[in-house]
Residue, then its C-alpha position, 0 to 999 in steps of 0.5 A: m471932099a476935094a483936095s485943096k490946090t497947093a503951090t510948089l516952092t523950091f529953094r536952097i537952104d543951109p544944111g544946118l538950118k534944114e536939120a534944125l527945121r527937121l528937128a522942129a518938125n519932128l517935135e511938132h509931129r509935122s512934115i517939113a512942108n507943114m512946119v514951113e507953112v506954120l512958121i510963115r503963118d506965125y510970122c505973118e500973124q505977128r506982123g499983121i500981114e494978111i494971108p488971102p483965103s484959098d479958093e476952096a475956103e471962099n467957095n466952101s459954103g458947107v453945102r453939098s451939091 
């Protein structure tokens, strides 16, 4: 299976928020990056913001060539 394409996001954050994020990620057995993704997806779902499918999801018919 090919790896899905990802985008890089770089931002600055208050050290206390970063520590809280690290603790939350550890509690969920997730990486910090995955925890941020989960939080963004939850936020969008709660507010009815549609997340476009990835290119891989659109092109994956489940059939191997």
